[in-house]
C-alpha angles and dihedrals in degrees: 000000000000119000092227136019120259125243120268094042111229113233123183118198140177117279094221130099091249092070097052097093090056096055101039109150096000091109090066097040108112090210093057134068105198121201129181131210141148111284095253091060096057095079089061091049089059095039092052093044089242089129134035094202130018137182088239125195103249095235089059090063084078090055095054111067096197097042120139127190122233104206095210100108145333143186108251147131139216100214124341118020099187095209103060105068146149117226123195142162091221134039111301090237089065093061112137098157124041116198103204129208102231093208092087128044092185095055092050090056092043090054091052092049093050093046092049101043100034102033102019093232130126106196128199111257120230133168117271092236111080094006117163118261093250094055122116107235126221113204129177139185130005094347091068087066101034104033110018118156119249097244126144101227124060136171126194104217094205091059092042090055091048090051091048100046109011088234135114117249131234118204100179137003136185107271136177141180092213131079095194122105093356092140091062095042094046089052091052092049093047093050091048091053094047092049092045092054088051091053101054094132092053091048092050092050100041103028110025105038094049088054091056099262119142105242095234092051092048092049093051090045094058097039103037112017105038127064120198101181130103117213138140094289092052091050090049089050093053091050092048091049092051092048093051091047089052091050088058093047093247093125130017118285125264094031117228113263122254114265128190130214110264125252132043113340121200102208116219117241 
C-alpha cells in the first residue's frame, strides 16, 4: 500500500442521481479524478487500488478488512427512500423467490433482513434477468422511477427498516483504505456535499430530468426522502445492519467494528 495518496486523488462514486449532491463540483477539481460506477462495482475499485476513496455500499465494509469510514457524507434515509423497493404480484409476505438487482449489495442484504425479521421468510435469490413470474423483484436507483414494473404490491425498504428498528438507514458512505491526507479529502467531500445541497434546482434540471425523472419527484426525492448526513444515529444504524446481517450469515460473525479514517474529522450535519 502506498505511503501517501497520489495527486489527483481518485474518487469513485455511485452512477445514480441520488449521489449527485455528494459530488457537486468534484468533476472540475484539478486535485480530484472522479469516476462513476454502479454501487456493486465500488468494492472492487478499492480492493484493486483503482480508487483512493469510494462511496461504498455499507455492507461491503464487511468485505474489506482494512476499510475506514470518512464521515463526510452518505446516501441514506430516515423512513421511505422511494428508490429501493420490492415489487410483487402477491403479498410481500408470500415471497419465496427474490429476484435481486445486482447493482447494490447493500439493498440485497437489506431485503433479506426485512423479509426474515418482518415476514419470517427466507426466499431463494435469483438474478433479476430471467426471473420467474412469481418472483418478488428488488429494484434500486433511477430505474425505480423510470422503469418500474406494473405489479400490485410494493414495499419501500427504507420505511420497512425504520419500522423494524426505529433507526435511519445508510446505503453507502465514503470509505477509504488509506489514512493519509484524510483531513484534506474529508474537507473536499464535505464542501462538495454542502454545495450540492444548495444546488438542488440545478441538479434537478441538469441531472434528474435528462435521466427521465419528473422534476417534481426529483426535487422531493433530494429534499425530503434522502439524507446525506453522518451522525451518531447513522453510525448506530450501520452497526445494527451489520449485526443483523451477521445473524443471518450474510457477513462473517462477529462483524468487524467500524473504524474511521485517522486525523481530524469534520462531521456532516
